[in-house]
C-alpha positions as CSV (number, residue, x, y, z in Angstrom):
1,M,-0.2,0.1,0.1
2,V,1.5,3.3,-0.8
3,H,1.1,6.3,1.4
4,D,1.5,10.1,0.9
5,V,5.0,11.3,2.1
6,I,4.6,13.6,5.0
7,S,7.3,16.4,5.6
8,T,7.2,17.1,9.1
9,C,8.6,14.9,11.9
10,P,5.6,13.9,14.1
11,V,7.6,13.8,17.2
12,C,9.8,17.0,17.0
13,S,8.4,18.9,14.2
14,G,11.5,19.0,12.3
15,E,11.7,18.8,8.3
16,L,11.7,15.1,7.3
17,T,13.9,13.9,4.3
18,I,13.6,11.2,2.3
19,A,16.1,8.1,2.7
20,R,15.2,5.6,0.2
21,L,13.5,5.6,-3.3
22,H,12.2,2.4,-4.9
23,C,10.9,1.6,-8.4
24,R,8.1,-0.8,-8.4
25,T,8.6,-1.6,-12.1
26,C,12.2,-2.5,-12.2
27,G,13.1,-3.0,-8.7
28,T,15.9,0.0,-8.9
29,S,16.4,1.5,-5.3
30,L,18.3,4.8,-4.7
31,E,19.5,5.5,-1.0
32,G,20.5,9.1,-0.1
33,E,19.0,12.0,1.4
34,F,16.2,13.6,-0.7
35,G,14.0,16.6,-0.1
36,V,10.2,16.5,-0.3
37,G,10.3,19.5,-2.7
38,R,8.6,22.7,-2.3
39,F,5.1,21.2,-2.7
40,G,5.7,18.3,-0.2
41,R,6.0,21.1,2.5
42,L,2.1,21.9,2.2
43,N,-0.5,20.2,4.4
44,V,-3.4,18.4,3.3
45,E,-5.8,21.5,3.1
46,Q,-3.2,23.5,1.4
47,L,-2.9,21.0,-1.4
48,A,-6.5,20.9,-1.7
49,L,-6.6,24.6,-2.2
50,L,-4.0,24.5,-4.6
51,E,-6.2,22.1,-6.4
52,S,-9.1,24.4,-6.4
53,F,-6.9,27.3,-7.6
54,L,-5.8,25.3,-10.4
55,R,-9.4,23.9,-11.3
56,A,-10.5,27.7,-11.3
57,R,-7.5,28.7,-13.1
58,G,-6.7,31.3,-10.6
59,N,-10.0,32.8,-10.4
60,L,-10.6,33.7,-6.5
61,K,-14.3,34.2,-7.0
62,E,-14.9,30.7,-8.5
63,M,-12.9,29.6,-5.7
64,E,-15.1,31.1,-3.3
65,R,-18.0,29.5,-4.9
66,E,-16.5,26.0,-4.9
67,L,-15.1,25.9,-1.5
68,G,-18.5,27.7,0.0
69,I,-16.0,30.3,1.7
70,S,-15.8,34.1,1.8
71,Y,-13.3,35.8,-0.8
72,P,-11.1,37.2,2.2
73,T,-10.9,33.7,3.6
74,V,-9.7,32.3,0.1
75,R,-7.2,35.3,-0.1
76,G,-6.0,34.6,3.3
77,R,-5.7,30.8,2.7
78,L,-3.9,31.5,-0.6
79,D,-1.3,34.1,1.2
80,A,-0.7,31.4,3.8
81,M,0.0,28.8,1.0
82,V,2.3,31.2,-0.8
83,R,4.5,31.7,2.6
84,A,4.3,28.0,3.2
85,L,6.0,27.7,-0.3
86,G,8.5,30.1,0.3
87,L,7.3,32.4,-2.3
88,S,6.2,35.6,-0.3
89,D,8.2,38.5,-1.1
90,G,8.0,40.0,2.4
91,A,6.1,43.0,1.1
92,E,2.8,42.1,2.9
93,S,1.3,44.7,4.8
94,A,0.7,45.0,8.7
95,T,-3.0,44.2,8.0
96,D,-4.8,42.0,5.8
97,E,-6.3,44.5,3.3
98,S,-9.4,42.4,2.4
99,A,-10.4,41.6,6.1
100,G,-8.9,44.7,8.1
101,E,-7.2,42.4,10.6
102,P,-3.7,42.8,12.1
103,A,-1.2,40.4,10.4
104,D,-0.9,37.1,12.3
105,S,0.4,33.8,11.6
106,G,-1.5,32.3,8.8
107,E,-2.5,29.0,10.5
108,A,-4.0,30.9,13.4
109,T,-5.9,33.4,11.3
110,D,-7.0,30.3,9.4
111,A,-8.3,28.5,12.2
112,R,-10.2,31.2,13.8
113,R,-11.8,31.8,10.4
114,L,-13.0,28.3,10.3
115,I,-14.3,28.7,13.6
116,L,-16.3,31.9,12.8
117,E,-17.4,30.0,9.4
118,R,-18.5,27.1,11.4
119,L,-20.4,29.4,13.7
120,A,-22.0,31.3,10.8
121,R,-23.1,27.9,9.4
122,R,-24.6,27.0,12.8
123,E,-22.7,24.0,13.0
124,I,-21.5,25.2,16.4
125,A,-23.1,27.0,19.2
126,A,-21.5,30.4,20.1
127,D,-20.4,29.0,23.6
128,E,-18.3,26.5,21.7
129,A,-17.0,28.9,19.2
130,A,-16.0,31.4,22.0
131,A,-14.3,28.4,23.9
132,A,-12.4,27.4,20.9
133,L,-11.3,31.1,20.1
134,R,-10.1,31.4,23.5
135,E,-8.0,28.4,23.3
136,L,-6.5,29.4,20.1
137,G,-5.7,32.8,21.9
138,A,-3.9,30.8,24.7
139,N,-1.8,29.0,22.4
140,S,-0.6,31.6,20.1
């Protein structure tokens, strides 16, 4: 059974490298130290976002419709993905222009947005959302 490669150590969160490659067709094996590549650094959600971006041919409004999330959330998630890929030029402003929020770590901002989106869809109660937001604040 073939599994997707993970790029972060589950024990210490360090970057993993690949030590052995094997061809199932001819049996050739290569041993050494191989990186996962730029796209291997993306988590599952970011890979899904990248697939949506490609399907929509870069049209963020189409991604908004496909993913069922707001335009600012699409922009925020794309910005986080660009940072994860190391493609950020460092010229981002101190605030997110589309949402008017102070700049924050992409993951924390995305987590807050997800909680608020779940609240808006009535998937969770207000007290659950408040507790989740407090927990995020404590862990940031």
